[in-house]
C-alpha positions in Angstrom: 3.1 -37.6 -17.5 4.3 -34.3 -16.3 4.4 -33.5 -12.6 2.6 -30.5 -11.2 6.0 -28.8 -10.6 7.0 -29.4 -14.2 3.7 -27.9 -15.3 4.4 -24.8 -13.1 7.9 -24.4 -14.5 6.5 -24.5 -18.0 3.7 -22.0 -17.1 6.2 -19.6 -15.6 9.1 -20.0 -18.0 7.3 -20.4 -21.3 4.9 -17.5 -21.2 5.0 -15.5 -24.5 5.8 -12.4 -22.3 8.0 -9.4 -22.4 9.4 -10.1 -19.0 9.5 -12.9 -16.4 9.5 -11.1 -13.0 10.1 -12.8 -9.7 8.5 -10.7 -6.9 9.4 -11.3 -3.3 7.1 -10.0 -0.6 5.9 -10.6 3.0 2.4 -9.3 2.2 0.0 -9.9 -0.6 -3.8 -9.8 -1.2 -6.2 -10.7 0.3 -4.3 -9.2 3.2 -5.5 -5.6 3.8 -2.8 -3.0 4.0 -1.3 -0.4 1.7 1.6 -2.5 0.5 -0.5 -5.6 -0.2 -3.1 -3.7 -2.1 -0.6 -1.7 -4.1 1.3 -4.9 -5.0 -1.9 -6.7 -5.9 -2.7 -4.0 -8.4 0.8 -3.9 -9.9 0.8 -7.7 -10.4 -2.7 -7.5 -12.0 -1.4 -4.8 -14.4 1.7 -6.9 -15.2 -0.4 -9.9 -16.1 -2.8 -7.8 -18.2 0.2 -6.6 -20.2 1.4 -10.2 -20.9 4.3 -10.4 -18.4 4.8 -13.6 -16.4 5.0 -13.1 -12.7 6.2 -15.3 -9.9 5.3 -14.2 -6.3 7.4 -15.6 -3.5 5.8 -15.0 -0.1 5.1 -16.6 3.3 2.0 -18.7 3.7 -0.3 -16.6 5.9 -1.9 -18.6 8.8 -4.2 -21.4 7.6 -4.2 -20.1 4.1 -5.4 -22.7 1.5 -3.9 -23.0 -2.0 -5.5 -20.7 -4.5 -6.7 -21.5 -8.1 -4.3 -21.6 -11.0 -4.0 -18.5 -13.2 -2.1 -18.2 -16.5 1.1 -16.3 -16.2 1.2 -16.3 -12.4 3.0 -18.7 -10.0 2.9 -18.3 -6.2 5.7 -19.9 -4.2 4.9 -20.1 -0.5 7.7 -20.1 2.1 7.6 -20.7 5.8 7.0 -17.7 8.0 6.6 -16.5 11.6 4.2 -13.9 13.0 5.5 -10.3 12.6 5.9 -8.6 16.1 2.9 -6.2 16.7 1.4 -7.4 13.4 0.2 -10.8 14.5 -2.1 -11.1 11.5 1.0 -11.0 9.2 4.0 -13.3 8.9 7.5 -12.5 7.7 9.4 -15.1 5.7 12.4 -16.9 7.1 15.9 -16.8 5.6 15.7 -18.8 2.3 18.8 -18.0 0.3 19.7 -21.6 -0.6 16.2 -22.5 -1.6 15.7 -19.3 -3.7 19.1 -20.0 -5.4 17.9 -23.5 -6.3 14.5 -22.3 -7.4 15.8 -19.5 -9.7 18.6 -21.8 -11.1 15.8 -24.1 -12.4 13.2 -21.4 -13.2 15.4 -18.4 -14.0 13.5 -15.0 -14.1 14.7 -12.0 -16.1 14.7 -9.8 -12.9 13.9 -10.1 -9.2 11.9 -7.4 -7.4 12.0 -7.3 -3.6 9.0 -5.6 -2.0 9.7 -6.0 1.7 12.9 -5.9 3.7 12.5 -8.8 6.1 14.7 -11.9 6.1 13.0 -13.3 3.0 13.8 -10.1 1.2 17.4 -10.1 2.2 17.6 -13.7 1.1 16.2 -12.8 -2.3 18.8 -10.1 -2.8 21.6 -12.4 -1.8 20.3 -15.2 -4.1 19.8 -12.9 -7.0 23.3 -11.5 -6.7 24.8 -15.0 -6.4 23.0 -16.0 -9.7 23.9 -12.6 -11.3 20.3 -11.8 -11.7 19.3 -8.1 -11.9 17.4 -7.1 -8.7 15.3 -4.1 -7.8 13.5 -3.1 -4.6 10.7 -1.0 -3.2 10.8 1.2 -0.1 7.3 1.0 1.2 7.5 1.5 5.0 9.5 3.6 7.4 10.4 0.8 9.7 13.1 2.9 11.4 10.2 5.3 12.4 7.9 2.5 13.4 10.5 1.3 15.9 9.9 4.2 18.3 6.2 3.4 18.6 6.9 -0.1 19.9 9.6 0.6 22.6 12.5 -0.1 20.2 13.9 3.4 19.8 17.4 2.1 20.4 17.1 0.0 17.3 16.4 2.9 15.0 20.0 3.4 13.9 20.7 -0.4 13.3 17.4 -0.7 11.4 18.3 2.2 9.2 21.7 0.8 8.5 20.2 -2.6 7.6 17.7 -1.0 5.2 20.2 1.2 3.5 22.6 -1.8 3.0 19.8 -4.0 1.6 18.5 -1.4 -0.9 22.0 -0.4 -2.0 22.6 -4.0 -3.0 19.9 -3.6 -5.6 20.1 -1.7 -8.9 17.0 0.5 -8.3 15.0 1.4 -5.2 11.5 2.6 -6.1 9.8 5.1 -3.8 6.3 6.7 -4.0 7.0 10.4 -3.7 9.5 13.0 -4.9 10.2 14.0 -1.3 11.1 10.5 -0.4 13.5 10.3 -3.4 15.3 13.3 -2.0 15.2 12.1 1.6 16.6 8.7 0.9 19.3 10.1 -1.3 20.3 12.4 1.5 20.4 9.3 3.8 22.9 7.6 1.6 20.6 5.4 -0.6 21.7 4.9 -4.2 19.8 4.4 -7.4 16.5 5.8 -6.0 13.7 6.2 -8.6 10.1 7.4 -8.4 7.2 5.0 -8.6 4.1 6.8 -7.5 0.7 5.2 -6.6 -2.5 5.3 -8.5 -6.1 5.5 -7.3 -9.0 3.5 -8.6 -11.4 6.3 -9.5 -13.9 3.8 -10.8 -14.1 2.4 -7.3 -13.6 5.5 -5.1 -15.9 8.3 -6.1 -18.8 10.3 -4.6 -21.4 8.3 -6.5 -21.2 5.7 -3.7 -22.6 8.0 -1.0 -25.3 6.2 0.9 -27.9 7.8 3.0 -28.8 4.4 4.5 -25.2 3.9 5.6 -25.1 7.4 7.2 -28.3 6.5 9.0 -26.6 3.4 10.5 -24.0 5.8 11.9 -26.8 8.0 13.4 -26.0 10.8 11.0 -28.8 12.8 9.4 -28.4 14.5 6.0 -26.8 17.7 7.4 -24.7 16.1 10.1 -21.0 16.2 9.9 -19.3 12.7 9.6 -15.5 12.6 10.3 -13.7 9.5 8.9 -10.5 7.7 9.4 -9.5 4.6 7.3 -6.4 2.6 8.4 -4.9 0.3 10.9 -5.8 1.1 14.5 -2.3 1.1 15.8 0.2 3.5 17.5 2.2 4.2 14.4 -0.9 5.6 12.6 -1.4 8.3 15.3 -5.0 7.3 15.7 -5.2 8.9 19.2 -4.6 12.4 17.7 -7.6 11.8 15.3 -9.8 10.9 18.3 -8.5 14.1 20.1 -9.4 16.2 17.1 -12.8 14.6 16.9 -13.5 15.4 20.6 -12.5 19.0 20.0 -14.8 19.1 16.9 -17.7 17.6 18.9 -17.4 20.3 21.5 -18.2 22.8 18.7 -20.4 20.6 16.6 -22.3 18.3 19.0 -24.0 16.2 16.3 -20.7 15.4 14.5 -20.0 11.6 14.1 -16.7 9.7 14.0 -16.3 6.6 11.9 -13.2 4.4 12.1 -12.7 1.9 9.3 -10.0 -0.7 10.0 -8.8 -2.9 12.8 -5.7 -3.4 14.9 -4.2 -3.6 18.4 -5.7 -0.3 19.6 -9.3 -1.1 18.7 -10.4 -2.3 22.2 -8.8 0.7 23.9 -10.3 3.1 21.4 -13.7 1.6 21.9 -13.5 2.1 25.6 -12.1 5.6 25.3 -14.5 6.8 22.6 -17.7 4.7 22.8 -19.6 7.3 20.7 -17.5 6.5 17.7 -18.7 3.9 15.1 -16.1 1.1 14.6 -16.8 -0.3 11.1 -13.9 -2.9 11.1 -12.2 -3.9 7.9 -14.1 -3.0 4.8 -13.2 -4.0 1.2 -14.5 -3.3 -2.3 -17.8 -1.5 -2.7 -18.4 -1.5 1.1 -15.1 0.5 1.6 -16.0 2.8 -1.3 -19.4 3.5 0.3 -17.8 4.3 3.7 -15.5 6.8 2.1 -18.1 8.5 0.0 -20.7 8.7 2.8 -18.4 10.8 5.1 -17.6 14.5 4.8 -14.2 15.1 6.4 -11.2 12.8 6.4 -8.6 13.2 9.2 -5.1 11.7 8.6 -2.5 12.2 11.3 0.1 9.5 10.5 3.7 10.6 10.2 5.2 7.1 9.4 3.8 6.7 5.8 6.0 6.6 2.7 2.8 7.4 0.8 -0.6 6.7 2.4 -3.0 5.2 -0.1 -6.0 6.4 1.9 -5.3 10.1 1.1 -5.9 9.8 -2.7 -8.8 7.4 -2.0 -10.4 10.0 0.3 -9.9 12.7 -2.3 -11.3 10.6 -5.1 -14.3 10.0 -2.9 -15.0 13.7 -2.5 -13.9 14.3 1.1 -12.3 17.3 2.7 -9.0 16.1 3.9 -6.9 17.4 6.8 -3.4 15.9 6.9 0.2 16.5 7.9 2.3 18.1 5.2 4.1 14.8 4.2 3.9 11.7 2.0 1.0 11.6 -0.5 -0.8 14.5 1.1 2.1 16.8 0.4 2.0 15.9 -3.3 -1.7 15.8 -3.8 -3.2 18.6 -1.6 -2.9 22.3 -2.3 -3.7 23.6 1.2 -6.7 25.9 1.2 -7.8 24.6 -2.3 -8.6 20.9 -2.2 -7.8 20.2 1.5 -5.7 21.4 4.5 -2.1 20.7 5.3 -0.5 21.4 8.7 3.2 21.2 9.7 4.2 17.6 10.3 4.2 16.6 13.9 2.4 19.7 15.2 -0.5 18.1 17.1 -2.0 21.4 18.2 -2.1 22.8 14.7 -3.7 19.5 13.5 -6.5 19.7 16.1 -7.1 23.4 15.4 -7.2 23.0 11.7 -9.7 20.1 12.1 -11.9 22.2 14.3 -11.8 25.3 12.1 -12.7 23.2 9.0 -15.5 21.3 10.8 -17.1 24.6 11.8 -17.0 26.1 8.2 -19.5 24.4 6.0 -18.6 26.5 3.0 -15.0 25.5 3.1 -15.9 21.9 3.5 -18.1 22.2 0.4 -15.2 23.9 -1.5 -12.6 21.3 -0.7 -15.0 18.5 -1.5 -15.9 20.0 -4.8 -12.2 20.2 -5.9 -11.0 17.0 -4.3 -12.1 14.6 -7.1 -10.6 16.4 -10.0 -7.3 16.8 -8.1 -6.6 13.1 -8.3 -8.5 12.3 -11.6 -5.1 11.9 -13.4 -3.7 9.3 -11.0 -4.2 6.4 -13.3 -3.0 2.9 -12.3 -2.2 2.3 -15.9 0.6 4.9 -15.8 1.9 3.3 -12.6 2.1 -0.2 -14.2 4.0 1.3 -17.2 6.4 3.2 -15.0 7.2 0.1 -13.0 8.0 -1.9 -16.2 10.0 1.0 -17.5 12.2 1.0 -14.4 12.8 -2.8 -14.7 13.6 -2.4 -18.4 16.0 0.4 -17.7 17.9 -1.9 -15.3 17.9 -4.7 -17.8 19.0 -2.5 -20.7 22.0 -1.5 -18.5 23.0 -5.2 -18.8 22.5 -5.3 -22.6 19.0 -6.9 -22.6 17.0 -6.4 -25.8 13.2 -6.5 -25.8 10.4 -7.8 -28.1 7.4 -5.5 -28.5 5.2 -5.4 -25.4 2.1 -7.6 -25.6 -1.2 -5.8 -25.6 -3.0 -5.7 -22.2 -5.4 -8.5 -21.6 -8.3 -6.6 -20.0 -10.4 -8.5 -17.4 -14.2 -8.2 -17.4 -14.2 -8.0 -13.6 -14.2 -4.7 -11.7 -10.7 -3.6 -10.9 -11.2 -4.0 -7.1 -12.2 -7.6 -7.6 -9.3 -8.6 -9.9 -6.8 -10.0 -7.5 -4.2 -12.4 -8.7 -4.7 -16.1 -8.0 -2.5 -19.1 -8.9 -1.6 -22.5 -7.8 0.8 -22.1 -4.9 3.8 -24.4 -4.8 5.9 -24.7 -1.6 9.3 -23.2 -1.3 10.1 -25.1 1.8 
């Protein structure tokens, strides 16, 4: 009789798939953050297209094993809490174990999503086994450091990140501006992999008068929204300042904050009139977006910022700094407002000017949805695979025809990958 591990090996290595892809990450659904949700969708798209995927990641907290799923193996490693992100864990160094794992269950290519010790181990193990390896640049860790009293580490962190990514054969980033920025900072083999938006989930049809009533907002009242982690690096304090300035001119304006994080308690004390919705997912999240009017986004640490296209798809008037996703998706004065990055006064003034101009809010909202209607996740899945194949073709790999997508009957926001999870350590 075959052991469970032998069954897993067969499941992973014997799939009639175009590619066998090992993905290494510190975060994955059901965790709630931009990297996890983006990766969850990419894995779902790969499975639908007949590829076999192995996800190597830390076990999060008291997480239980999930149910098996054809084409997907999850390999769980040991981890420790991430500083300032206690709800997440980063994987410990595991080069020898990954080398052993991939010697027995050899993937076609390794993709490293996060740059912690587990990601570094994955790059080292892949290079030792002469496996092609690619990476993603998702988070400006060198910028985050200044928000947590570690400004002196900015240069060493930048050096570490550049060295890790330059040991891979392609580094995928979500915006054209980031491609140019990383190239200027000495990163090699940088390629564009944008982000999609689930327009079937995020759209104005989910607007709810009953939800607005829970916020104390009548039909004509202005609701200001922020969705994201309540933490220093997200610049939430500036959004609260902008709201206070708005409220001075529009007394009935409401502020709704969706998300959680280390600043929540302090924000609740500083702004008790705001509605703190906590973490929302699926249709509840879609309803919170669609039931607001103006979306304020003041973060300057994003490599993309998934919440911006989600807000636009939901029909909101967005005010944002001129960077990341907003810079690529918003034409200032047409479907939203952009202000110079880092100019706090300009951000507050733009927010107030918009909040007091109902006609402009209506204009931006009417044009927001169509401005992101083309951002299909299907094109993102295909672009990801195309980059992997380009790397493999550089090593002489030939491909069979791609399998047809296996479309799930579940709504996209509910199709999260699940599989039996075997231990790495």
